[in-house]
N, CA, C and O of each residue as an XYZ file, in Angstrom:
356
protein
N      44.653   -124.580     52.013
C      45.714   -123.686     52.438
C      45.460   -122.299     51.850
O      45.037   -122.165     50.702
N      45.719   -121.300     52.635
C      45.584   -119.913     52.190
C      46.969   -119.308     52.005
O      47.938   -119.744     52.625
N      47.048   -118.299     51.144
C      48.324   -117.658     50.832
C      48.207   -116.160     51.022
O      47.220   -115.550     50.611
N      49.201   -115.573     51.638
C      49.294   -114.126     51.807
C      50.415   -113.629     50.909
O      51.578   -113.991     51.093
N      50.063   -112.806     49.944
C      51.043   -112.307     48.985
C      51.481   -110.897     49.352
O      50.651   -110.044     49.664
N      52.774   -110.658     49.315
C      53.236   -109.303     49.595
C      53.250   -108.490     48.296
O      53.068   -109.034     47.207
N      53.462   -107.226     48.427
C      53.402   -106.316     47.277
C      54.406   -106.687     46.191
O      54.140   -106.468     45.010
N      55.538   -107.236     46.563
C      56.546   -107.590     45.572
C      56.032   -108.633     44.586
O      56.448   -108.642     43.428
N      55.138   -109.508     45.027
C      54.556   -110.497     44.124
C      53.839   -109.794     42.982
O      53.990   -110.171     41.820
N      53.068   -108.783     43.311
C      52.322   -108.059     42.293
C      53.249   -107.257     41.378
O      53.036   -107.200     40.167
N      54.255   -106.653     41.950
C      55.187   -105.845     41.159
C      55.959   -106.731     40.187
O      56.051   -106.426     38.998
N      56.506   -107.819     40.694
C      57.258   -108.728     39.821
C      56.364   -109.328     38.746
O      56.772   -109.440     37.590
N      55.160   -109.709     39.115
C      54.236   -110.287     38.130
C      53.932   -109.285     37.024
O      53.951   -109.631     35.843
N      53.655   -108.053     37.407
C      53.345   -107.018     36.415
C      54.543   -106.738     35.521
O      54.392   -106.585     34.309
N      55.730   -106.671     36.109
C      56.925   -106.295     35.354
C      57.520   -107.430     34.523
O      58.187   -107.172     33.521
N      57.292   -108.674     34.922
C      57.978   -109.775     34.254
C      57.042   -110.673     33.447
O      56.924   -110.523     32.231
N      56.390   -111.592     34.119
C      55.709   -112.679     33.426
C      54.210   -112.506     33.210
O      53.655   -113.150     32.320
N      53.541   -111.675     33.978
C      52.079   -111.606     33.933
C      51.575   -110.180     33.740
O      50.696   -109.729     34.474
N      52.116   -109.481     32.773
C      51.700   -108.106     32.507
C      50.189   -107.989     32.364
O      49.535   -108.851     31.776
N      49.650   -106.908     32.912
C      48.206   -106.685     32.847
C      47.700   -106.653     31.414
O      46.545   -106.989     31.152
N      48.562   -106.250     30.485
C      48.132   -106.110     29.092
C      48.123   -107.421     28.318
O      47.389   -107.537     27.336
N      48.914   -108.415     28.726
C      48.952   -109.653     27.946
C      48.615   -110.910     28.725
O      48.533   -111.986     28.133
N      48.418   -110.812     30.027
C      48.054   -111.997     30.810
C      47.016   -111.649     31.874
O      47.265   -111.823     33.067
N      45.846   -111.156     31.443
C      44.832   -110.794     32.424
C      44.305   -111.990     33.220
O      43.782   -111.810     34.320
N      44.434   -113.196     32.687
C      43.935   -114.379     33.399
C      44.628   -114.564     34.748
O      43.998   -115.005     35.710
N      45.896   -114.237     34.828
C      46.618   -114.344     36.099
C      45.968   -113.469     37.155
O      45.765   -113.893     38.292
N      45.644   -112.251     36.771
C      45.054   -111.293     37.700
C      43.625   -111.690     38.056
O      43.200   -111.534     39.200
N      42.897   -112.196     37.087
C      41.533   -112.676     37.350
C      41.565   -113.874     38.298
O      40.710   -114.009     39.173
N      42.564   -114.743     38.112
C      42.730   -115.888     38.992
C      42.964   -115.436     40.429
O      42.368   -115.971     41.364
N      43.838   -114.444     40.593
C      44.096   -113.917     41.935
C      42.823   -113.372     42.571
O      42.555   -113.607     43.750
N      42.047   -112.646     41.782
C      40.804   -112.067     42.303
C      39.821   -113.164     42.680
O      39.185   -113.086     43.731
N      39.686   -114.187     41.841
C      38.782   -115.302     42.133
C      39.226   -116.067     43.377
O      38.402   -116.424     44.219
N      40.512   -116.314     43.488
C      41.017   -117.040     44.660
C      40.854   -116.215     45.927
O      40.624   -116.759     47.007
N      40.971   -114.919     45.793
C      40.742   -114.049     46.938
C      39.285   -114.138     47.378
O      39.000   -114.242     48.571
N      38.365   -114.097     46.419
C      36.941   -114.194     46.736
C      36.608   -115.538     47.387
O      35.686   -115.632     48.197
N      37.367   -116.576     47.025
C      37.157   -117.901     47.593
C      37.863   -118.081     48.936
O      37.769   -119.141     49.555
N      38.573   -117.038     49.384
C      39.271   -117.119     50.661
C      40.558   -117.913     50.619
O      40.989   -118.453     51.638
N      41.174   -117.991     49.455
C      42.402   -118.768     49.308
C      43.665   -117.925     49.172
O      44.745   -118.372     49.557
N      43.550   -116.731     48.640
C      44.697   -115.840     48.431
C      44.370   -114.498     49.068
O      43.292   -113.942     48.859
N      45.307   -113.993     49.838
C      45.098   -112.729     50.542
C      46.294   -111.813     50.349
O      47.416   -112.261     50.112
N      46.028   -110.540     50.455
C      47.092   -109.553     50.429
C      46.570   -108.278     51.060
O      45.402   -107.920     50.907
N      47.445   -107.608     51.763
C      47.107   -106.306     52.328
C      48.212   -105.338     51.980
O      49.086   -105.071     52.804
N      48.186   -104.809     50.770
C      49.253   -103.876     50.391
C      49.199   -102.592     51.213
O      48.131   -102.015     51.419
N      50.340   -102.165     51.667
C      50.442   -100.838     52.250
C      51.730   -100.222     51.748
O      52.741   -100.901     51.562
N      51.669    -98.914     51.533
C      52.802    -98.254     50.897
C      52.800    -96.771     51.205
O      51.769    -96.195     51.552
N      53.954    -96.168     51.075
C      54.071    -94.710     51.178
C      53.759    -94.046     49.844
O      53.571    -92.831     49.789
N      53.703    -94.831     48.762
C      53.437    -94.258     47.447
C      51.997    -93.762     47.351
O      51.106    -94.240     48.053
N      51.797    -92.807     46.477
C      50.457    -92.293     46.196
C      50.189    -92.493     44.704
O      51.131    -92.569     43.916
N      48.904    -92.579     44.303
C      48.610    -92.777     42.883
C      49.253    -91.692     42.017
O      49.422    -90.551     42.446
N      49.604    -92.076     40.794
C      50.248    -91.160     39.871
C      49.692    -91.380     38.477
O      49.308    -92.494     38.122
N      49.651    -90.320     37.692
C      49.181    -90.431     36.308
C      50.305    -90.856     35.372
O      50.098    -90.928     34.161
N      51.466    -91.132     35.895
C      52.618    -91.499     35.074
C      52.391    -92.838     34.379
O      51.856    -93.773     34.973
N      52.800    -92.919     33.125
C      52.753    -94.185     32.401
C      54.123    -94.848     32.358
O      54.252    -95.971     31.871
N      55.129    -94.176     32.854
C      56.489    -94.724     32.855
C      56.712    -95.694     34.006
O      57.458    -96.665     33.874
N      56.069    -95.429     35.123
C      56.242    -96.283     36.301
C      54.906    -96.410     37.009
O      54.375    -95.428     37.527
N      54.369    -97.609     37.030
C      53.096    -97.841     37.722
C      53.403    -98.046     39.196
O      54.161    -98.944     39.563
N      52.819    -97.220     40.023
C      53.060    -97.311     41.459
C      52.082    -98.301     42.085
O      51.040    -98.613     41.508
N      52.432    -98.784     43.263
C      51.620    -99.772     43.951
C      50.157    -99.344     44.049
O      49.279   -100.156     43.756
N      49.853    -98.109     44.447
C      48.439    -97.729     44.521
C      47.716    -97.807     43.176
O      46.540    -98.167     43.130
N      48.405    -97.473     42.082
C      47.773    -97.554     40.761
C      47.445    -99.002     40.399
O      46.364    -99.288     39.884
N      48.381    -99.911     40.670
C      48.130   -101.323     40.406
C      46.966   -101.820     41.256
O      46.113   -102.564     40.771
N      46.929   -101.416     42.502
C      45.829   -101.812     43.385
C      44.492   -101.286     42.874
O      43.501   -102.015     42.840
N      44.472   -100.027     42.481
C      43.237    -99.460     41.954
C      42.788   -100.206     40.707
O      41.598   -100.476     40.545
N      43.712   -100.540     39.835
C      43.382   -101.254     38.612
C      42.816   -102.640     38.868
O      42.012   -103.140     38.081
N      43.229   -103.260     39.960
C      42.766   -104.607     40.305
C      41.615   -104.600     41.300
O      41.085   -105.655     41.646
N      41.228   -103.416     41.763
C      40.155   -103.339     42.755
C      40.579   -103.829     44.128
O      39.758   -104.312     44.908
N      41.890   -103.700     44.421
C      42.422   -104.131     45.710
C      42.657   -102.909     46.579
O      43.219   -101.910     46.129
N      42.229   -102.996     47.814
C      42.426   -101.880     48.734
C      43.898   -101.788     49.118
O      44.559   -102.802     49.342
N      44.391   -100.581     49.190
C      45.746   -100.353     49.686
C      45.677    -99.284     50.755
O      44.794    -98.427     50.748
N      46.611    -99.349     51.662
C      46.698    -98.343     52.715
C      48.165    -98.014     52.936
O      49.056    -98.776     52.561
N      48.390    -96.875     53.546
C      49.755    -96.504     53.898
C      50.120    -97.195     55.215
O      49.236    -97.624     55.956
N      51.402    -97.301     55.501
C      51.793    -97.875     56.787
C      51.180    -97.115     57.960
O      50.839    -97.714     58.980
N      51.040    -95.793     57.816
C      50.473    -95.002     58.905
C      48.995    -95.317     59.103
O      48.520    -95.391     60.236
N      48.264    -95.502     58.002
C      46.854    -95.887     58.118
C      46.731    -97.253     58.784
O      45.852    -97.466     59.619
N      47.606    -98.168     58.416
C      47.598    -99.488     59.026
C      47.825    -99.390     60.530
O      47.117   -100.018     61.317
N      48.808    -98.605     60.916
C      49.093    -98.456     62.342
C      47.899    -97.870     63.093
O      47.585    -98.305     64.200
N      47.240    -96.889     62.492
C      46.057    -96.306     63.131
C      44.918    -97.314     63.222
O      44.271    -97.439     64.262
N      44.677    -98.036     62.122
C      43.615    -99.043     62.128
C      43.881   -100.123     63.169
O      42.954   -100.614     63.813
N      45.136   -100.487     63.330
C      45.505   -101.509     64.303
C      45.681   -100.940     65.709
O      45.990   -101.664     66.655
N      45.480    -99.639     65.821
C      45.612    -98.945     67.108
C      46.981    -99.158     67.745
O      47.097    -99.352     68.955
N      48.006    -99.117     66.914
C      49.367    -99.270     67.425
C      49.724    -98.066     68.287
O      49.359    -96.932     67.978
N      50.436    -98.331     69.358
C      50.875    -97.269     70.254
C      52.357    -97.456     70.543
O      52.799    -98.543     70.916
N      53.114    -96.382     70.368
C      54.542    -96.404     70.649
C      54.797    -95.390     71.755
O      54.821    -94.182     71.519
N      54.984    -95.898     72.951
C      55.073    -95.029     74.117
C      56.484    -95.125     74.701
O      56.966    -96.215     75.011
N      57.130    -93.985     74.844
C      58.442    -93.952     75.465
C      58.280    -94.006     76.978
O      57.443    -93.314     77.557
N      59.094    -94.834     77.595
C      59.064    -94.957     79.053
C      60.446    -94.540     79.572
O      61.468    -94.901     78.987
N      60.471    -93.799     80.645
C      61.747    -93.387     81.224
C      62.549    -94.596     81.669
O      62.012    -95.553     82.225
N      63.850    -94.528     81.409
C      64.729    -95.615     81.855
C      64.808    -95.622     83.372
O      64.743    -94.567     84.002
N      64.949    -96.819     83.970
C      65.026    -96.878     85.457
C      66.252    -96.204     86.014
O      66.443    -96.178     87.230
């Protein structure tokens, strides 16, 4: 079975039980399972990286873990989404 994790999983893990500073094994496990094709995630966010140490933003966490992140707009472009208005009948 494969698992798709949303961004909240990473945020909650970092903030609560699996901080990067005291539980790196959790993060290494995620990376290993991803390489094995068992755990997946495609973070996308409007946030941009920040040098702030008070609040780690999604892109910073992704960069620290070597996980690609994209904005919702990049995702829409990559998926070639089209939103076309049609005149009402």
